[in-house]
C-alpha positions as CSV (number, residue, x, y, z in Angstrom):
1,M,-69.2,70.2,194.8
2,S,-66.4,69.4,192.4
3,E,-65.7,65.7,192.0
4,R,-62.0,66.3,192.5
5,R,-60.5,67.2,195.8
6,K,-60.0,70.9,196.7
7,H,-56.4,70.2,197.6
8,G,-53.8,68.3,195.6
9,S,-52.5,65.9,198.2
10,W,-53.9,62.4,198.7
11,N,-53.6,62.0,202.4
12,R,-53.7,63.7,205.8
13,L,-52.2,62.3,208.9
14,S,-54.1,62.5,212.2
15,G,-51.0,63.6,214.0
16,Q,-49.7,60.2,215.1
17,S,-49.3,56.8,213.5
18,D,-49.8,53.5,215.4
19,H,-47.1,51.0,214.5
20,H,-47.2,47.4,215.8
21,S,-44.0,48.1,217.6
22,G,-45.3,51.2,219.4
23,R,-46.4,54.7,218.7
24,V,-44.6,57.4,216.7
25,Q,-45.2,61.1,217.4
26,L,-44.4,63.5,214.5
27,Q,-42.2,66.5,215.0
28,P,-43.1,68.8,212.0
29,H,-40.2,71.1,212.5
30,T,-37.7,68.3,212.0
31,G,-39.5,65.7,210.0
32,L,-38.1,63.0,212.1
33,H,-39.6,60.8,214.8
34,S,-39.8,61.6,218.5
35,L,-40.4,58.4,220.4
36,Q,-42.5,58.3,223.5
37,H,-39.6,56.2,225.0
38,Q,-35.9,56.9,224.7
39,P,-34.6,55.4,221.4
40,E,-31.6,53.1,221.3
41,P,-28.3,54.5,220.0
42,L,-27.9,54.8,216.3
43,S,-26.3,52.0,214.4
44,T,-24.8,52.1,210.9
45,S,-25.1,50.0,207.9
46,T,-23.5,50.1,204.5
47,C,-25.6,50.9,201.5
48,P,-25.5,48.1,198.9
49,H,-25.3,50.7,196.1
50,S,-22.4,52.8,197.4
51,S,-19.8,53.0,200.1
52,H,-22.1,55.3,202.2
53,E,-22.9,54.4,205.7
54,V,-26.5,55.1,206.7
55,K,-27.3,55.9,210.3
56,C,-30.3,53.9,211.6
57,S,-32.3,53.7,214.8
58,A,-32.0,50.3,216.3
59,T,-35.3,50.7,218.1
60,W,-37.3,51.5,215.0
61,N,-35.1,50.0,212.2
62,M,-35.4,53.2,210.3
63,C,-32.8,55.4,208.7
64,F,-32.9,59.2,208.9
65,E,-33.0,61.5,206.0
66,L,-29.6,63.1,205.2
67,G,-30.2,65.8,202.7
68,R,-31.9,67.4,199.8
69,V,-30.7,67.0,196.2
70,D,-30.7,69.6,193.4
71,P,-32.3,68.4,190.2
72,T,-30.2,67.6,187.2
73,P,-30.4,70.3,184.6
74,Y,-31.9,69.1,181.4
75,D,-28.9,70.1,179.3
76,T,-26.5,68.1,181.5
77,P,-24.9,65.4,179.3
78,K,-25.8,61.9,180.3
79,P,-22.8,60.1,181.6
80,A,-21.5,57.2,179.6
81,G,-22.8,53.9,180.8
82,H,-25.9,55.4,182.4
83,T,-29.7,55.4,181.8
84,R,-31.6,58.6,182.1
85,F,-35.0,58.3,183.8
86,V,-37.6,61.0,183.5
87,C,-40.0,61.2,186.5
88,V,-43.5,62.7,186.4
89,S,-46.5,62.3,188.6
90,D,-49.9,63.8,189.3
91,T,-50.5,65.2,185.9
92,H,-54.3,65.0,186.3
93,S,-55.2,65.2,182.6
94,R,-53.1,68.4,182.3
95,T,-50.3,67.2,180.0
96,D,-50.8,69.6,177.1
97,G,-48.3,72.2,178.2
98,I,-45.7,70.0,179.9
99,Q,-42.2,70.3,178.3
100,M,-40.7,66.9,178.4
101,P,-36.9,66.6,178.6
102,Y,-34.6,64.1,176.9
103,G,-34.4,60.7,178.5
104,D,-34.5,56.9,178.0
105,V,-37.2,55.8,180.4
106,L,-40.3,57.6,181.6
107,L,-41.7,56.9,185.1
108,H,-45.2,58.1,185.9
109,T,-46.2,57.5,189.5
110,G,-50.0,57.9,189.3
111,D,-52.8,60.3,189.2
112,F,-52.6,60.7,185.5
113,T,-56.4,61.4,185.4
114,E,-59.0,63.2,187.5
115,L,-61.3,60.3,188.1
116,G,-60.1,57.4,186.0
117,L,-62.8,57.9,183.4
118,P,-62.1,55.9,180.2
119,S,-62.0,59.1,178.1
120,E,-59.3,60.4,180.4
121,V,-57.3,57.2,180.2
122,K,-57.4,57.3,176.4
123,K,-56.2,60.9,176.4
124,F,-53.3,60.0,178.6
125,N,-52.5,57.0,176.5
126,D,-52.4,59.2,173.4
127,W,-50.1,61.6,175.1
128,L,-47.8,58.8,176.0
129,G,-47.8,57.6,172.4
130,G,-46.4,60.9,171.3
131,L,-43.4,60.8,173.7
132,P,-40.1,59.6,172.3
133,Y,-38.9,57.5,175.3
134,E,-37.8,54.0,174.6
135,F,-39.8,52.7,177.6
136,K,-42.6,54.2,179.6
137,V,-43.6,52.7,183.0
138,V,-46.8,53.8,184.7
139,I,-48.7,53.1,187.9
140,A,-52.1,54.3,189.1
141,G,-52.8,56.7,191.9
142,N,-55.8,57.3,194.1
143,H,-57.5,59.3,191.4
144,E,-57.6,56.3,189.0
145,L,-60.9,55.2,190.5
146,T,-61.8,52.8,187.8
147,F,-58.5,50.9,188.2
148,D,-59.5,49.9,191.7
149,K,-62.1,47.2,191.1
150,D,-63.0,46.8,194.8
151,F,-63.6,50.6,195.0
152,M,-65.8,50.5,192.0
153,A,-67.8,47.6,193.3
154,E,-68.6,49.6,196.5
155,L,-69.0,53.0,195.0
156,V,-72.8,52.9,194.3
157,K,-73.5,51.4,197.6
158,Q,-71.6,54.0,199.5
159,D,-72.6,57.3,197.9
160,Y,-74.0,57.6,194.4
161,Y,-73.6,61.4,194.4
162,R,-70.0,61.6,195.4
163,F,-68.6,60.8,192.0
164,P,-71.6,61.0,189.7
165,S,-69.7,60.7,186.4
166,V,-68.0,57.6,187.7
167,S,-71.0,56.1,189.4
168,K,-72.9,56.2,186.1
169,L,-70.4,54.0,184.3
170,K,-71.5,50.5,183.5
171,P,-69.1,47.6,184.5
172,E,-68.4,47.0,180.8
173,D,-67.2,50.6,180.5
174,F,-64.3,50.1,182.9
175,D,-63.7,46.3,183.4
176,D,-60.8,46.4,181.0
177,V,-59.7,50.0,181.5
178,Q,-56.1,49.0,182.0
179,D,-56.1,47.7,178.5
180,L,-56.5,51.2,177.2
181,L,-52.9,51.9,178.2
182,T,-51.3,50.5,175.1
183,N,-48.3,52.9,175.0
184,C,-46.7,52.0,178.3
185,V,-46.0,49.2,180.8
186,Y,-48.6,49.4,183.5
187,L,-47.6,48.0,186.9
188,Q,-49.9,47.1,189.7
189,D,-48.3,45.2,192.5
190,S,-46.0,43.8,189.9
191,D,-42.5,44.4,188.4
192,V,-40.8,44.6,185.0
193,T,-37.1,44.6,184.0
194,V,-36.2,47.6,181.7
195,K,-32.7,48.0,180.3
196,G,-31.4,45.8,183.1
197,F,-33.2,47.7,185.9
198,R,-35.8,45.8,187.9
199,I,-38.8,48.1,188.5
200,Y,-41.6,47.4,190.9
201,G,-44.8,49.5,190.9
202,T,-47.7,49.7,193.4
203,P,-50.6,52.2,193.7
204,W,-51.6,52.0,197.4
205,S,-51.8,55.0,199.7
206,P,-52.9,55.6,203.3
207,W,-56.6,56.2,203.6
208,F,-57.8,59.7,202.8
209,N,-61.5,60.4,202.3
210,G,-62.1,57.0,200.7
211,W,-60.4,57.5,197.3
212,G,-59.1,54.7,195.1
213,F,-56.4,52.4,196.3
214,N,-56.8,53.7,199.9
215,L,-56.0,51.4,202.8
216,P,-55.8,52.0,206.6
217,R,-52.4,52.8,208.0
218,G,-50.7,49.9,209.8
219,Q,-51.0,46.3,208.9
220,S,-53.2,46.7,205.8
221,L,-50.6,48.8,204.1
222,L,-47.7,46.8,205.4
223,D,-49.2,43.7,203.8
224,K,-49.0,45.5,200.4
225,W,-45.4,46.7,201.0
226,N,-44.4,43.2,202.1
227,Q,-45.2,42.1,198.5
228,V,-42.3,44.3,197.2
229,P,-39.5,41.8,196.5
230,E,-35.9,42.4,197.5
231,G,-33.5,43.1,194.7
232,I,-35.5,46.0,193.2
233,D,-33.6,48.8,191.6
234,I,-36.4,51.2,191.3
235,L,-39.6,51.4,193.4
236,M,-42.6,53.3,192.1
237,T,-45.3,54.1,194.6
238,H,-48.0,56.8,194.6
239,C,-47.5,57.8,198.2
240,P,-44.3,59.0,199.8
241,P,-42.6,57.4,202.7
242,L,-42.7,59.2,206.0
243,G,-40.2,62.1,206.2
244,F,-39.3,62.3,202.5
245,R,-41.0,65.0,200.4
246,D,-44.3,64.5,202.4
247,W,-44.6,67.8,204.2
248,V,-48.0,69.6,204.0
249,P,-47.4,73.2,205.0
250,K,-51.1,74.1,205.4
251,E,-51.6,71.4,208.0
252,L,-48.1,71.4,209.5
253,Q,-47.8,67.7,209.1
254,R,-45.8,65.0,207.4
255,V,-48.2,62.6,205.9
256,G,-46.0,59.8,204.4
257,C,-46.3,56.2,205.3
258,V,-44.2,54.9,208.1
259,E,-44.5,51.3,207.0
260,L,-43.3,52.2,203.6
261,L,-40.3,54.1,205.1
262,N,-39.3,51.0,207.0
263,T,-39.8,48.8,204.0
264,V,-37.7,51.0,201.7
265,Q,-34.8,51.7,204.1
266,R,-34.4,48.4,206.0
267,R,-35.4,45.7,203.5
268,V,-35.8,46.7,199.9
269,R,-33.2,49.6,199.7
270,P,-33.7,50.5,196.0
271,K,-31.5,52.8,194.2
272,L,-34.4,55.1,193.3
273,H,-37.8,55.5,195.0
274,A,-40.1,57.5,192.7
275,F,-43.5,58.7,193.9
276,G,-45.9,61.7,194.0
277,G,-49.3,62.1,195.7
278,I,-48.3,65.1,197.8
279,H,-48.2,68.0,195.4
280,E,-46.6,70.3,198.0
281,G,-43.7,67.9,198.4
282,Y,-42.2,68.1,194.9
283,G,-38.4,67.7,194.9
284,I,-35.6,65.3,195.6
285,M,-34.0,63.9,198.7
286,T,-31.5,61.2,199.6
287,D,-30.7,59.1,202.7
288,G,-27.3,58.3,201.3
289,C,-28.4,55.0,199.8
290,T,-31.8,55.6,198.1
291,T,-32.7,58.7,196.1
292,F,-36.3,59.8,196.8
293,I,-38.1,61.7,194.0
294,N,-41.5,63.4,194.4
295,S,-42.2,64.4,190.8
296,S,-45.8,65.8,191.3
297,T,-46.3,67.9,188.2
298,C,-49.4,69.7,189.5
299,T,-49.1,72.2,192.4
300,I,-51.5,72.4,195.3
301,S,-53.7,74.5,193.1
302,F,-53.6,71.8,190.3
303,Q,-51.4,73.9,188.0
304,P,-49.1,71.7,186.0
305,T,-46.0,73.9,186.5
306,N,-43.6,71.6,188.3
307,P,-41.2,70.4,185.7
308,P,-40.3,66.7,185.1
309,I,-37.3,65.5,187.1
310,V,-34.5,63.6,185.4
311,F,-32.2,61.2,187.1
312,D,-29.3,59.2,185.8
313,L,-28.4,55.7,187.1
314,P,-25.4,53.6,186.1
315,N,-26.4,50.7,184.0
316,P,-26.4,47.3,185.7
317,S,-23.4,45.3,184.9
318,S,-25.5,42.6,183.4
319,S,-27.3,44.9,180.9
Protein backbone atom coordinates (compact mmCIF):
# COMPACT_ATOMS: atom_id res chain seq x y z
CA MET A 1 0.00 0.00 0.00
CA SER A 2 1.31 3.43 -0.84
CA GLU A 3 2.55 5.47 2.10
CA ARG A 4 0.60 8.50 1.00
CA ARG A 5 -3.13 8.67 1.17
CA LYS A 6 -5.23 7.59 -1.73
CA HIS A 7 -7.17 10.83 -1.49
CA GLY A 8 -5.80 14.35 -1.22
CA SER A 9 -7.79 15.69 1.71
CA TRP A 10 -6.57 15.45 5.27
CA ASN A 11 -9.80 14.95 7.10
CA ARG A 12 -13.25 13.42 6.97
CA LEU A 13 -16.10 14.36 9.26
CA SER A 14 -18.29 11.72 10.82
CA GLY A 15 -21.42 13.72 9.97
CA GLN A 16 -21.70 15.76 13.13
CA SER A 17 -19.41 17.66 15.45
CA ASP A 18 -19.78 17.88 19.20
CA HIS A 19 -19.24 21.39 20.51
CA HIS A 20 -19.17 22.18 24.22
CA SER A 21 -22.20 24.45 23.70
CA GLY A 22 -24.28 21.73 21.98
CA ARG A 23 -24.33 19.72 18.80
CA VAL A 24 -24.17 20.89 15.20
CA GLN A 25 -25.65 18.91 12.33
CA LEU A 26 -24.21 19.58 8.88
CA GLN A 27 -26.40 20.39 5.91
CA PRO A 28 -24.23 19.57 2.86
CA HIS A 29 -26.53 21.29 0.37
CA THR A 30 -26.11 24.64 2.11
CA GLY A 31 -22.81 24.40 3.93
CA LEU A 32 -24.33 26.10 6.96
CA HIS A 33 -25.39 24.76 10.33
CA SER A 34 -28.77 23.34 11.21
CA LEU A 35 -29.20 23.41 14.97
CA GLN A 36 -31.15 20.76 16.81
CA HIS A 37 -32.84 23.63 18.62
CA GLN A 38 -34.18 26.86 17.12
CA PRO A 39 -31.33 29.37 16.76
CA GLU A 40 -31.63 32.86 18.10
CA PRO A 41 -32.11 35.74 15.65
CA LEU A 42 -29.11 36.97 13.74
CA SER A 43 -27.16 39.89 15.10
CA THR A 44 -24.79 42.13 13.19
CA SER A 45 -21.29 43.32 13.91
CA THR A 46 -18.99 45.63 12.01
CA CYS A 47 -15.84 44.21 10.50
CA PRO A 48 -12.71 45.95 11.88
CA HIS A 49 -11.17 45.98 8.38
CA SER A 50 -14.07 47.55 6.49
CA SER A 51 -17.50 49.08 6.85
CA HIS A 52 -19.19 45.73 6.16
CA GLU A 53 -21.70 44.42 8.63
CA VAL A 54 -21.41 40.68 9.19
CA LYS A 55 -24.49 38.67 10.15
CA CYS A 56 -23.90 36.34 13.06
CA SER A 57 -25.86 33.75 15.01
CA ALA A 58 -26.15 34.83 18.62
CA THR A 59 -26.60 31.21 19.69
CA TRP A 60 -23.42 29.94 18.14
CA ASN A 61 -21.38 33.14 17.85
CA MET A 62 -20.61 32.29 14.24
CA CYS A 63 -20.87 34.35 11.10
CA PHE A 64 -22.28 32.90 7.90
CA GLU A 65 -20.42 32.75 4.61
CA LEU A 66 -21.50 35.48 2.22
CA GLY A 67 -19.95 34.68 -1.14
CA ARG A 68 -17.27 33.37 -3.40
CA VAL A 69 -14.52 35.56 -4.80
CA ASP A 70 -12.93 35.39 -8.23
CA PRO A 71 -9.13 35.12 -8.16
CA THR A 72 -7.04 38.13 -9.14
CA PRO A 73 -5.57 37.69 -12.64
CA TYR A 74 -1.80 37.57 -12.56
CA ASP A 75 -1.47 40.49 -14.96
CA THR A 76 -3.56 42.80 -12.77
CA PRO A 77 -1.36 45.70 -11.67
CA LYS A 78 -0.79 45.80 -7.95
CA PRO A 79 -2.56 48.84 -6.46
CA ALA A 80 -0.35 51.54 -5.01
CA GLY A 81 0.24 51.13 -1.29
CA HIS A 82 -0.53 47.40 -1.34
CA THR A 83 1.41 44.18 -0.74
CA ARG A 84 0.80 41.21 -3.03
CA PHE A 85 0.64 37.80 -1.35
CA VAL A 86 1.07 34.61 -3.34
CA CYS A 87 -0.69 31.65 -1.72
CA VAL A 88 0.14 27.99 -2.34
CA SER A 89 -0.45 24.81 -0.38
CA ASP A 90 -0.32 21.03 -0.68
CA THR A 91 2.43 20.94 -3.28
CA HIS A 92 3.52 17.47 -2.07
CA SER A 93 7.02 17.59 -3.58
CA ARG A 94 5.50 18.41 -6.98
CA THR A 95 6.82 21.92 -7.50
CA ASP A 96 8.82 21.50 -10.71
CA GLY A 97 6.04 22.50 -13.09
CA ILE A 98 4.35 25.21 -11.03
CA GLN A 99 4.31 28.62 -12.71
CA MET A 100 4.79 31.14 -9.92
CA PRO A 101 3.33 34.63 -10.41
CA TYR A 102 4.72 38.00 -9.41
CA GLY A 103 4.30 38.96 -5.77
CA ASP A 104 5.95 40.28 -2.64
CA VAL A 105 5.30 37.58 -0.05
CA LEU A 106 4.85 33.83 -0.50
CA LEU A 107 2.53 31.98 1.90
CA HIS A 108 2.71 28.17 1.86
CA THR A 109 0.19 26.53 4.16
CA GLY A 110 1.60 23.05 4.52
CA ASP A 111 1.94 19.61 2.94
CA PHE A 112 5.00 20.65 0.99
CA THR A 113 6.22 17.03 1.18
CA GLU A 114 4.76 13.54 0.97
CA LEU A 115 6.05 12.30 4.33
CA GLY A 116 8.39 14.93 5.71
CA LEU A 117 11.53 13.00 4.79
CA PRO A 118 14.68 15.14 5.12
CA SER A 119 15.40 14.66 1.41
CA GLU A 120 11.95 16.05 0.57
CA VAL A 121 12.43 19.02 2.88
CA LYS A 122 15.79 19.81 1.26
CA LYS A 123 14.23 19.68 -2.20
CA PHE A 124 11.46 22.02 -1.10
CA ASN A 125 13.97 24.40 0.46
CA ASP A 126 15.97 24.47 -2.77
CA TRP A 127 12.80 25.35 -4.67
CA LEU A 128 12.08 28.16 -2.24
CA GLY A 129 15.61 29.45 -2.70
CA GLY A 130 15.01 29.90 -6.41
CA LEU A 131 11.87 32.01 -5.96
CA PRO A 132 12.17 35.81 -6.17
CA TYR A 133 9.79 36.78 -3.36
CA GLU A 134 11.08 39.18 -0.73
CA PHE A 135 9.63 37.05 2.06
CA LYS A 136 8.50 33.41 2.17
CA VAL A 137 6.44 32.15 5.11
CA VAL A 138 5.75 28.43 5.55
CA ILE A 139 3.85 26.17 7.94
CA ALA A 140 3.71 22.38 8.11
CA GLY A 141 0.73 20.19 7.30
CA ASN A 142 -0.28 16.69 8.28
CA HIS A 143 2.13 15.19 5.73
CA GLU A 144 5.18 16.74 7.40
CA LEU A 145 5.42 13.78 9.77
CA THR A 146 8.97 14.47 10.96
CA PHE A 147 8.01 17.98 12.06
CA ASP A 148 5.61 16.52 14.65
CA LYS A 149 7.93 15.23 17.38
CA ASP A 150 5.16 13.58 19.39
CA PHE A 151 4.00 11.74 16.28
CA MET A 152 7.51 10.49 15.55
CA ALA A 153 8.01 9.34 19.14
CA GLU A 154 4.91 7.13 18.86
CA LEU A 155 5.27 5.98 15.27
CA VAL A 156 7.31 2.83 15.82
CA LYS A 157 5.18 1.81 18.80
CA GLN A 158 1.95 2.13 16.82
CA ASP A 159 2.67 0.51 13.46
CA TYR A 160 6.12 0.07 12.04
CA TYR A 161 4.84 -0.87 8.60
CA ARG A 162 2.51 2.08 8.12
CA PHE A 163 5.22 4.55 7.07
CA PRO A 164 8.28 2.32 6.61
CA SER A 165 10.54 4.96 5.06
CA VAL A 166 9.81 7.31 7.97
CA SER A 167 9.93 4.61 10.65
CA LYS A 168 13.45 3.68 9.55
CA LEU A 169 14.76 7.17 10.26
CA LYS A 170 16.99 7.61 13.27
CA PRO A 171 16.21 10.46 15.66
CA GLU A 172 19.36 12.29 14.60
CA ASP A 173 18.03 12.25 11.02
CA PHE A 174 15.02 14.42 11.82
CA ASP A 175 15.55 16.08 15.21
CA ASP A 176 16.52 19.33 13.50
CA VAL A 177 14.49 18.90 10.33
CA GLN A 178 13.03 22.41 10.66
CA ASP A 179 16.53 23.82 10.37
CA LEU A 180 16.66 22.55 6.80
CA LEU A 181 14.23 25.33 5.86
CA THR A 182 16.83 28.05 5.44
CA ASN A 183 15.04 29.92 2.64
CA CYS A 184 11.86 30.86 4.49
CA VAL A 185 10.34 31.81 7.81
CA TYR A 186 8.88 28.67 9.34
CA LEU A 187 5.99 29.16 11.75
CA GLN A 188 4.64 26.59 14.19
CA ASP A 189 2.22 28.06 16.70
CA SER A 190 4.11 31.30 16.32
CA ASP A 191 3.97 34.62 14.50
CA VAL A 192 6.13 36.98 12.51
CA THR A 193 5.70 40.54 11.25
CA VAL A 194 6.41 40.93 7.54
CA LYS A 195 6.17 44.29 5.79
CA GLY A 196 4.01 45.51 8.66
CA PHE A 197 1.61 42.53 8.53
CA ARG A 198 1.41 40.30 11.58
CA ILE A 199 1.21 36.67 10.42
CA TYR A 200 0.44 33.69 12.66
CA GLY A 201 0.96 30.10 11.51
CA THR A 202 -0.20 26.81 13.01
CA PRO A 203 -0.17 23.27 11.52
CA TRP A 204 -2.95 21.43 13.39
CA SER A 205 -5.89 19.60 11.80
CA PRO A 206 -8.82 17.52 13.00
CA TRP A 207 -7.89 13.86 13.36
CA PHE A 208 -7.82 11.81 10.17
CA ASN A 209 -6.26 8.35 10.22
CA GLY A 210 -3.54 9.41 12.61
CA TRP A 211 -1.36 11.61 10.43
CA GLY A 212 0.93 14.33 11.73
CA PHE A 213 -0.39 17.29 13.69
CA ASN A 214 -3.76 15.56 14.12
CA LEU A 215 -5.91 16.29 17.15
CA PRO A 216 -9.43 15.25 18.14
CA ARG A 217 -12.19 17.69 17.32
CA GLY A 218 -13.42 19.75 20.22
CA GLN A 219 -11.39 20.99 23.15
CA SER A 220 -8.01 19.65 21.98
CA LEU A 221 -8.14 21.72 18.80
CA LEU A 222 -9.76 24.67 20.53
CA ASP A 223 -6.81 24.79 22.91
CA LYS A 224 -4.53 25.25 19.90
CA TRP A 225 -6.75 27.90 18.29
CA ASN A 226 -6.90 29.75 21.61
CA GLN A 227 -3.16 30.34 21.24
CA VAL A 228 -3.79 32.51 18.18
CA PRO A 229 -3.45 36.08 19.45
CA GLU A 230 -5.82 38.86 18.58
CA GLY A 231 -4.49 41.58 16.29
CA ILE A 232 -3.36 39.10 13.61
CA ASP A 233 -3.58 40.37 10.03
CA ILE A 234 -3.04 37.00 8.35
CA LEU A 235 -3.78 33.56 9.77
CA MET A 236 -2.12 30.52 8.19
CA THR A 237 -3.56 27.12 9.06
CA HIS A 238 -3.39 23.83 7.24
CA CYS A 239 -7.03 22.96 7.77
CA PRO A 240 -10.03 25.05 6.68
CA PRO A 241 -12.71 26.39 8.99
CA LEU A 242 -16.10 24.75 8.73
CA GLY A 243 -18.10 26.02 5.76
CA PHE A 244 -15.29 27.69 3.81
CA ARG A 245 -13.71 25.76 0.91
CA ASP A 246 -14.02 22.50 2.87
CA TRP A 247 -16.57 20.60 0.77
CA VAL A 248 -15.66 16.99 -0.16
CA PRO A 249 -17.98 15.99 -3.04
CA LYS A 250 -17.21 12.28 -2.89
CA GLU A 251 -18.38 12.07 0.69
CA LEU A 252 -21.00 14.83 0.52
CA GLN A 253 -19.57 16.47 3.60
CA ARG A 254 -18.02 19.66 4.83
CA VAL A 255 -15.00 18.69 6.87
CA GLY A 256 -13.64 21.98 8.22
CA CYS A 257 -13.14 22.72 11.90
CA VAL A 258 -16.04 24.39 13.73
CA GLU A 259 -13.78 25.58 16.55
CA LEU A 260 -11.50 27.25 14.02
CA LEU A 261 -14.49 28.94 12.39
CA ASN A 262 -15.60 30.37 15.70
CA THR A 263 -12.07 31.52 16.51
CA VAL A 264 -11.62 33.27 13.16
CA GLN A 265 -15.00 34.97 12.93
CA ARG A 266 -15.72 35.94 16.52
CA ARG A 267 -12.32 36.59 18.09
CA VAL A 268 -9.32 36.92 15.77
CA ARG A 269 -11.04 38.26 12.62
CA PRO A 270 -7.95 38.47 10.40
CA LYS A 271 -7.93 40.20 7.04
CA LEU A 272 -6.81 36.98 5.36
CA HIS A 273 -7.11 33.33 6.38
CA ALA A 274 -4.93 31.14 4.16
CA PHE A 275 -5.10 27.35 4.33
CA GLY A 276 -5.17 24.16 2.25
CA GLY A 277 -5.61 20.56 3.30
CA ILE A 278 -8.76 19.86 1.32
CA HIS A 279 -7.61 19.55 -2.27
CA GLU A 280 -11.17 19.60 -3.55
CA GLY A 281 -11.86 22.93 -1.85
CA TYR A 282 -9.45 25.09 -3.87
CA GLY A 283 -10.70 28.66 -4.26
CA ILE A 284 -11.60 31.89 -2.46
CA MET A 285 -14.51 32.98 -0.30
CA THR A 286 -15.32 35.89 1.97
CA ASP A 287 -17.67 36.53 4.88
CA GLY A 288 -17.47 40.27 4.30
CA CYS A 289 -14.67 40.71 6.82
CA THR A 290 -12.11 37.94 6.30
CA THR A 291 -11.02 36.55 2.94
CA PHE A 292 -10.61 32.76 3.03
CA ILE A 293 -8.18 31.21 0.54
CA ASN A 294 -7.75 27.48 -0.01
CA SER A 295 -4.73 27.39 -2.28
CA SER A 296 -4.23 23.62 -2.54
CA THR A 297 -1.98 23.19 -5.56
CA CYS A 298 -2.61 19.46 -5.95
CA THR A 299 -5.98 18.14 -7.01
CA ILE A 300 -7.73 15.15 -5.45
CA SER A 301 -5.61 12.96 -7.76
CA PHE A 302 -2.41 14.69 -6.60
CA GLN A 303 -1.89 16.54 -9.88
CA PRO A 304 -0.29 19.97 -9.24
CA THR A 305 -2.58 21.84 -11.61
CA ASN A 306 -4.32 24.38 -9.37
CA PRO A 307 -2.49 27.68 -9.91
CA PRO A 308 -1.19 29.81 -7.05
CA ILE A 309 -3.63 32.44 -5.81
CA VAL A 310 -2.57 36.09 -5.50
CA PHE A 311 -4.19 38.50 -3.09
CA ASP A 312 -3.47 42.20 -2.51
CA LEU A 313 -3.76 43.79 0.91
CA PRO A 314 -3.39 47.50 1.70
CA ASN A 315 -0.23 48.18 3.63
CA PRO A 316 -0.66 48.81 7.35
CA SER A 317 -0.46 52.49 8.14
CA SER A 318 2.56 51.92 10.35
CA SER A 319 4.62 50.11 7.69
